[in-house]
KOLSE-258780 format. One record per atom (N, C-alpha, C): x, y, z. Coordinates in steps of 0.05 Angstrom, whole numbers, padded with zeros to 5 digits, always signed. Atoms other than C-alpha are relative to their C-alpha. Layout:
<nodes>
XYZ/...
</nodes>
This chain:
<nodes>
+00032-00019-00005/-00007-00003+00002/+00026+00030-00010/-00014-00029+00005/+00026+00072-00022/-00006+00005+00029/+00005-00007-00028/+00043+00112+00043/-00018+00028+00000/+00030-00028+00002/-00014+00159+00065/+00014+00025+00000/-00004-00024+00002/+00032+00215+00070/+00020+00016-00027/-00014-00015+00027/+00068+00257+00014/+00007+00026+00002/-00004-00022-00003/+00102+00321+00001/-00014+00024-00009/+00016-00012+00000/+00076+00386-00006/-00008+00005-00035/-00013+00000+00036/+00102+00389-00082/-00021-00017-00012/+00011+00020+00008/+00067+00322-00094/-00024+00009+00004/+00027-00002-00005/+00003+00342-00065/-00014+00019-00018/+00002-00020+00025/+00009+00403-00110/-00007-00006-00026/+00002+00009+00028/+00018+00369-00166/-00016-00028-00008/+00021+00014+00005/-00038+00324-00163/-00026-00002-00016/+00021-00008+00008/-00099+00324-00204/-00017+00005+00016/+00023-00023-00009/-00155+00375-00179/+00009+00010+00014/-00022-00020-00025/-00096+00415-00141/-00020+00031-00007/+00021-00016-00006/-00135+00472-00169/-00020+00007+00014/+00031-00003-00009/-00198+00452-00143/+00005+00002+00038/-00012+00003-00030/-00173+00432-00070/+00014+00010+00020/-00033-00004-00016/-00105+00460-00051/-00002+00020+00011/-00002-00017-00012/-00089+00508-00009/+00017+00026-00011/-00023-00019+00013/-00057+00581-00028/+00020+00001+00004/-00031+00007-00009/+00004+00561+00012/+00012-00020-00018/-00011+00026+00019/+00010+00499-00024/+00006+00010-00033/-00003-00021+00025/+00006+00540-00098/+00023+00016-00002/-00013-00017-00007/+00051+00586-00071/+00033-00018-00001/-00021+00021+00008/+00103+00524-00061/+00007-00014-00039/-00009+00004+00024/+00095+00496-00126/+00005+00011-00019/-00008-00022+00012/+00102+00559-00159/+00028+00011-00004/-00030-00008-00008/+00168+00573-00126/+00021-00022-00008/-00019+00029+00013/+00189+00495-00144/+00008+00003-00026/+00009+00004+00024/+00166+00503-00214/+00016+00030-00023/-00020-00030+00013/+00211+00582-00226/+00027-00016+00011/-00022+00002-00013/+00261+00546-00190/+00019-00013-00024/-00002+00027+00026/+00266+00487-00239/+00006+00021-00025/-00007-00016+00018/+00259+00531-00297/+00033+00020-00005/-00022-00006+00004/+00313+00574-00280/+00033-00012-00003/-00027+00014+00009/+00365+00530-00270/+00006-00020-00016/+00000+00005+00021/+00348+00501-00328/+00022+00011-00023/-00023-00027+00018/+00373+00573-00361/+00017-00005+00003/-00020-00007-00002/+00427+00570-00323/+00019-00019-00009/-00011+00029+00019/+00448+00500-00354/+00008+00008-00024/+00000-00009+00033/+00440+00519-00420/+00011+00023-00004/-00025-00025+00005/+00472+00587-00409/+00030-00013-00005/-00027+00011-00010/+00534+00552-00378/+00019-00014-00019/-00017+00016+00016/+00541+00496-00432/+00008+00008-00024/-00010-00016+00025/+00553+00546-00487/+00013+00021+00007/-00024-00026-00005/+00592+00596-00447/+00029-00010-00002/-00018+00010+00008/+00667+00601-00465/+00013+00026-00006/-00019-00026+00003/+00720+00655-00488/-00009+00014-00031/+00003-00011+00024/+00692+00668-00561/-00023+00010+00004/+00024-00030+00009/+00633+00725-00588/-00023-00017+00019/+00016+00015-00010/+00584+00670-00569/-00003-00007+00029/-00015-00002-00022/+00620+00646-00509/-00008+00018+00030/+00003-00015-00017/+00621+00709-00479/-00030+00014+00011/+00019-00001-00011/+00554+00722-00482/-00019-00015+00009/+00015+00018-00010/+00521+00656-00463/+00011+00010+00036/-00015-00007-00028/+00572+00674-00393/-00019+00025+00010/+00017-00027-00014/+00535+00743-00389/-00036-00003+00011/+00030+00001-00008/+00464+00718-00392/+00005-00021+00017/-00007+00024-00022/+00489+00660-00341/-00002+00023+00030/-00009-00025-00032/+00519+00721-00284/-00026+00020-00003/+00011-00018+00005/+00457+00762-00308/-00023+00002+00028/+00017-00001-00029/+00425+00784-00241/+00010-00011+00024/-00019+00016-00029/+00478+00751-00196/+00015+00028+00003/-00027-00022-00016/+00518+00794-00148/+00028-00007-00001/-00021+00003-00001/+00587+00803-00157/+00021-00009+00018/-00024+00012-00030/+00657+00770-00125/-00019-00023+00005/+00010+00013+00003/+00629+00719-00095/-00027-00011+00004/+00020+00017+00008/+00563+00708-00112/-00004-00010-00025/-00002+00023+00027/+00576+00678-00181/+00015-00024+00005/-00017+00021-00003/+00622+00628-00153/-00020-00022-00002/+00014+00027-00007/+00564+00579-00144/-00013-00005-00034/-00003+00010+00023/+00563+00577-00224/+00010-00022-00010/-00016+00020+00008/+00619+00540-00232/-00005-00027+00006/+00004+00024-00005/+00589+00485-00193/-00021-00011-00017/+00025+00018+00019/+00527+00476-00242/+00013-00021-00011/-00013+00009+00028/+00572+00455-00293/+00033-00023+00005/-00024+00000+00016/+00642+00418-00301/+00017+00019-00012/-00020-00021+00012/+00659+00462-00342/+00007+00030+00015/+00001-00019-00016/+00662+00509-00290/-00016+00028-00016/+00003-00021+00020/+00654+00584-00309/+00014+00025-00004/-00017-00010+00013/+00696+00636-00344/-00018+00036+00003/+00023-00039+00000/+00661+00722-00327/+00013+00000-00032/-00007-00005+00030/+00663+00744-00398/+00012+00023+00003/-00040-00018+00003/+00716+00799-00379/+00017-00006+00006/-00031+00006-00009/+00767+00761-00352/+00007-00004-00036/-00009-00005+00030/+00817+00766-00410/+00030-00021+00002/-00006+00028+00001/+00847+00690-00422/+00022-00001-00030/-00016+00000+00020/+00908+00692-00471/+00027-00027+00004/-00014+00025-00009/+00948+00631-00444/+00002-00025-00023/+00006+00017+00015/+00957+00578-00502/-00003-00030+00016/-00007+00039-00018/+00967+00514-00451/-00015+00010+00025/+00014+00002-00021/+00916+00533-00400/-00009-00028+00007/+00008+00021-00011/+00896+00473-00362/-00023-00002+00024/+00022-00008-00026/+00825+00480-00321/-00017-00033+00006/+00022+00030-00010/+00795+00420-00278/-00030+00011-00002/+00025-00009-00006/+00725+00418-00253/-00005+00026+00009/+00008-00019-00017/+00690+00470-00235/+00012+00019+00014/-00011-00025+00001/+00729+00527-00235/+00000+00021-00009/+00015-00039+00003/+00713+00603-00216/+00018+00016-00017/-00019-00019+00008/+00752+00648-00259/-00018+00029+00000/+00033-00022-00013/+00713+00719-00235/+00012+00023-00018/+00008-00021+00010/+00707+00787-00260/+00037+00012-00003/-00023+00000+00014/+00777+00810-00303/+00022-00009+00016/-00024+00016-00006/+00821+00768-00281/+00015-00008-00024/-00014+00020+00027/+00878+00758-00336/+00018-00020+00008/-00027+00026-00007/+00916+00697-00349/+00010+00009-00024/-00021-00012+00025/+00976+00708-00395/+00020-00012+00000/-00022+00012+00006/+01037+00683-00427/+00022+00013-00012/-00027+00001+00011/+01109+00702-00444/+00015-00021-00012/-00021+00017+00023/+01151+00674-00496/+00006-00011+00016/-00022+00021-00016/+01182+00608-00471/-00020-00009+00022/+00024+00011-00031/+01118+00599-00412/-00009-00031+00000/+00013+00022-00003/+01100+00535-00391/-00029+00008+00004/+00029+00003-00002/+01034+00501-00379/-00012+00013+00027/+00012-00013-00025/+00987+00543-00322/-00025-00026+00003/+00030+00014-00006/+00935+00496-00290/-00013+00005+00026/+00010-00006-00029/+00887+00503-00244/-00024-00021+00004/+00011+00027-00001/+00859+00441-00217/-00035+00011+00023/+00033-00008-00003/+00783+00424-00193/-00007+00026+00027/+00008-00019-00020/+00748+00476-00164/+00014+00030+00020/-00016-00031+00001/+00805+00536-00164/-00028+00024-00005/+00014-00018+00006/+00771+00596-00150/+00016+00024+00000/-00017-00020+00004/+00804+00661-00178/-00017+00029-00002/+00022-00031-00008/+00767+00730-00155/+00015+00019-00021/-00021-00018+00014/+00776+00793-00190/+00013+00015+00002/-00018-00018+00001/+00826+00828-00220/+00033-00017+00008/-00012+00009-00010/+00869+00771-00201/+00017-00003-00031/-00013+00006+00021/+00932+00760-00245/+00025-00015-00006/-00024+00026+00006/+00974+00701-00272/+00011-00006-00021/-00009-00001+00029/+01023+00693-00321/+00033-00023+00015/-00025+00028+00001/+01081+00632-00339/+00019+00017-00020/-00013-00013+00015/+01144+00661-00382/+00022-00023+00005/-00038+00007+00002/+01219+00631-00399/-00005-00020+00015/-00001+00029-00011/+01201+00561-00377/-00006+00004+00032/+00006-00004-00024/+01170+00585-00314/-00040-00026-00001/+00030+00016+00003/+01102+00535-00297/-00019+00008+00025/+00009-00005-00023/+01048+00549-00252/-00018-00016+00004/+00023+00017+00006/+01004+00496-00232/-00013+00007+00047/+00019-00005-00019/+00945+00511-00175/-00010-00024+00009/+00025+00026-00016/+00916+00452-00126/-00030+00010+00008/+00031+00008-00009/+00846+00432-00112/-00004+00026+00017/+00013-00019-00021/+00801+00482-00073/+00011+00021+00005/-00003-00031-00018/+00843+00541-00066/-00012+00018-00021/+00019-00028+00008/+00811+00612-00067/+00026+00017-00001/-00019-00013+00008/+00851+00660-00093/-00007+00034-00002/+00018-00019+00010/+00820+00726-00085/+00012+00032-00004/-00006-00023+00031/+00821+00800-00119/+00032+00005+00011/-00022-00016+00006/+00880+00836-00141/+00028-00025+00002/-00029+00017-00009/+00932+00778-00128/+00020-00006-00027/-00017+00006+00029/+00990+00775-00177/+00023-00028+00006/-00010+00025-00006/+01026+00702-00191/+00012+00007-00029/-00020+00002+00021/+01086+00708-00242/+00021-00020+00002/-00030+00023-00001/+01127+00642-00256/+00016-00001-00023/-00015+00004-00002/+01179+00667-00283/+00025-00014+00000/-00036+00011+00004/+01245+00627-00309/+00002-00016+00023/+00005+00012-00023/+01220+00584-00246/-00032-00003+00009/+00033+00011-00003/+01154+00546-00222/-00012+00012+00019/+00018-00005-00029/+01100+00568-00179/-00020-00020+00008/+00022+00027-00008/+01066+00509-00142/-00013+00005+00022/+00010-00002-00017/+01007+00526-00096/-00009-00030+00009/+00018+00022-00011/+00974+00465-00059/-00032+00004+00000/+00020+00012+00006/+00912+00431-00051/-00014+00031+00032/+00015-00017-00031/+00856+00485+00002/+00019+00028+00006/-00007-00023-00008/+00903+00543+00002/-00014+00025-00003/+00006-00025+00001/+00873+00610+00019/+00019+00023-00003/-00024-00024+00002/+00909+00672-00007/-00025+00031-00005/+00016-00027-00002/+00878+00737+00017/+00007+00026-00021/+00006-00027+00025/+00865+00803-00029/+00032+00009+00002/-00023-00013-00001/+00934+00830-00052/+00016-00011+00003/-00038+00019-00005/+00988+00780-00051/+00013-00003-00021/-00023+00017+00021/+01048+00766-00093/+00016-00012-00007/-00021+00021+00007/+01089+00715-00122/+00017+00005-00018/-00020-00008+00015/+01149+00733-00157/+00018-00017+00007/-00028+00016+00004/+01206+00674-00174/+00020+00006-00018/-00020-00002+00008/+01251+00719-00202/+00009+00029+00005/-00018-00024-00017/+01291+00790-00193/+00015+00009-00030/-00011-00019+00020/+01314+00845-00251/+00038+00001+00014/-00029-00004-00003/+01390+00847-00253/+00009+00035+00008/-00001-00020-00010/+01419+00907-00215/+00038+00015-00001/-00037-00011+00008/+01498+00921-00238/-00001+00027-00012/-00007-00032-00007/+01522+00988-00237/+00004+00012-00032/-00024-00007+00023/+01538+01021-00309/-00032-00006-00019/+00026+00009+00009/+01474+00989-00340/-00033+00005+00004/+00027-00010-00005/+01401+01013-00347/-00018-00030+00011/+00006+00024-00008/+01357+00964-00302/-00019-00017-00025/+00017+00016+00020/+01310+00950-00356/+00006-00023-00020/-00019+00018+00018/+01366+00930-00396/+00012-00033+00004/-00021+00022-00008/+01397+00874-00354/-00024-00026-00001/+00013+00029+00002/+01375+00807-00359/-00018+00000+00030/+00012+00002-00018/+01319+00778-00313/+00017-00028+00011/-00019+00014-00010/+01355+00726-00262/-00022-00016+00024/+00013+00012-00010/+01322+00675-00215/+00021-00021+00032/-00012+00017-00015/+01344+00634-00148/-00014-00024+00007/+00007+00026-00005/+01299+00580-00157/-00042+00008+00005/+00021-00003-00003/+01216+00572-00153/-00010+00003+00031/+00016-00008-00033/+01166+00581-00100/-00021-00033-00001/+00024+00026+00009/+01118+00524-00077/-00016+00014+00032/+00022-00001-00026/+01057+00530-00013/-00013-00029+00004/+00014+00021-00005/+01033+00476+00020/-00027-00004+00000/+00030+00003+00007/+00962+00451+00020/+00000+00006+00029/+00010-00011-00025/+00921+00479+00071/+00014+00032+00012/-00009-00027-00011/+00960+00549+00082/-00014+00023-00002/+00026-00029+00001/+00930+00620+00094/+00022+00021+00002/-00015-00025+00006/+00969+00682+00066/-00018+00029+00008/+00027-00018-00009/+00930+00741+00098/+00013+00020-00027/+00006-00029+00021/+00922+00817+00056/+00033+00005-00003/-00030-00009+00004/+00990+00836+00019/+00020-00014+00005/-00036+00018+00003/+01039+00780+00030/+00004+00008-00020/-00034+00005+00024/+01097+00776-00019/+00017-00017+00004/-00019+00022+00007/+01131+00722-00034/+00019-00003-00015/-00028+00004+00018/+01202+00713-00065/+00003-00018-00009/-00010+00026+00019/+01238+00673-00115/+00008-00023+00029/-00026+00029-00007/+01274+00606-00082/-00011-00004+00033/+00006+00008-00029/+01225+00596-00021/-00020-00023+00001/+00012+00019-00007/+01177+00547+00004/-00017+00003+00033/+00014-00010-00023/+01118+00564+00055/-00011-00035+00004/+00006+00021-00012/+01101+00495+00092/-00028-00006-00006/+00014+00000+00002/+01035+00463+00092/-00016+00001+00030/+00010-00007-00017/+00987+00491+00142/+00004+00028+00008/-00012-00024-00020/+01033+00547+00157/-00019+00033-00009/+00016-00028+00009/+00996+00620+00165/+00022+00027-00002/-00022-00036-00008/+01031+00684+00143/-00016+00026+00002/+00024-00023-00006/+01004+00758+00172/+00004+00018-00026/+00005-00024+00018/+00982+00810+00130/+00029+00020+00002/-00018-00021+00009/+01038+00849+00097/+00024-00012+00004/-00025+00018+00001/+01092+00795+00110/+00014+00002-00026/-00010+00015+00032/+01153+00787+00054/+00015-00023+00009/-00019+00021+00000/+01181+00723+00048/+00015-00012-00008/-00013+00009+00019/+01238+00710+00028/+00023-00021+00013/-00009+00024-00001/+01262+00653+00073/-00022-00015+00001/+00010+00021+00002/+01229+00583+00081/-00013-00001+00024/+00013+00007-00025/+01171+00575+00125/-00011-00026-00001/+00012+00032-00006/+01159+00504+00161/-00032-00006+00004/+00036+00008+00000/+01093+00467+00163/-00006+00009+00033/+00013-00002-00016/+01037+00489+00214/+00016+00031+00018/-00010-00021+00002/+01083+00555+00225/-00019+00039+00000/+00012-00026-00004/+01062+00622+00244/+00004+00027-00005/-00013-00014+00009/+01100+00676+00213/-00013+00035-00013/+00019-00025+00007/+01100+00756+00208/+00028+00016-00005/-00019-00022+00006/+01142+00818+00186/+00019-00001-00022/-00014-00002+00030/+01193+00842+00138/+00028-00002+00008/+00004+00021+00015/+01228+00799+00128/-00013-00021+00016/+00025+00018-00014/+01174+00740+00148/+00021-00012+00026/-00018+00023-00017/+01206+00701+00211/-00034-00011+00017/+00029+00015-00017/+01161+00646+00253/+00007+00006+00024/+00003-00008-00034/+01133+00678+00316/-00013-00028+00021/+00002+00028-00009/+01104+00603+00331/-00015-00010-00013/+00019+00017+00012/+01067+00548+00312/-00025-00012+00004/+00038+00014+00003/+00984+00522+00308/+00005-00013+00017/+00010+00027-00028/+01003+00468+00357/+00021+00018+00021/-00016-00016-00026/+01015+00494+00425/+00017-00016+00016/-00027+00009-00007/+01070+00447+00432/+00023+00000-00007/-00017-00010+00018/+01113+00472+00387/-00004+00037+00008/-00007-00028+00004/+01103+00548+00406/+00034+00007+00013/-00023+00006+00001/+01170+00572+00399/+00003+00026+00029/+00003-00015-00029/+01152+00630+00461/-00002-00018+00021/+00004+00008-00024/+01142+00573+00507/+00029-00012+00002/-00019+00022+00013/+01205+00532+00473/+00031+00025+00011/-00019-00017-00001/+01251+00601+00487/-00002+00004+00028/+00004+00002-00024/+01257+00587+00562/+00027+00028+00022/-00020-00013-00011/+01300+00634+00611/+00016-00025+00017/-00024+00019-00010/+01375+00590+00632/-00008-00007+00019/-00002+00005-00033/+01371+00557+00694/+00017+00014+00012/-00018-00011-00019/+01407+00596+00751/+00011-00024+00010/-00015+00021-00012/+01456+00551+00782/-00013+00006+00030/+00013+00012-00026/+01431+00528+00850/+00027+00001+00023/
</nodes>
């Protein structure tokens, strides 16, 4: 025997609904139908969105009526194709996108001669005005679930930049794995670029507002870098670092808190 109870949608959908249903039931049915049609519209637009003229139009239609910034990230979750904002500028010939990647408004993904691949793994989110670039043999890989907030610059020039999974990168951060020559007697613009090595950031790290990470360093898994810091030396796992240059001030584990380990030497008795 069929169960005696049913959902409000099922009751509204039954024969004779217009005759005996309550106004509340009809409102639920209306909202349900409206949401279904809206989602079908979004999926249709997202299916055709992309970088061409028609693709940009489809992306613009999909994002119409949505809030900017985080308010559009849900669009990337609706299809494995992800979502690229129509205002994003992508000119990289070897861009590798995972599933459900979100590329927000005015993001620039660029390429210099000899640049390596640029890989964004599943569910990476790039927010407005971020600038990503590879060049001169450098490669860039950003791990699954990492969020890069507005205004960040990541330049993999001459060496690789690898950012792990589920890393939180706050607005205005910069990653530079190259430097200009500064020999006297020659204009700096005319001197060749050089590097001390690439940059790596471990899984689950968090970089605060306007952190700058320079060439040849690694930031360990779970590390926290305070806002405004400049990282010129490697930071170990789970460390909390701050300052210019950044130095470890303590660890996330209380047992490893260096402020407790740096005790005053015992006085002889």
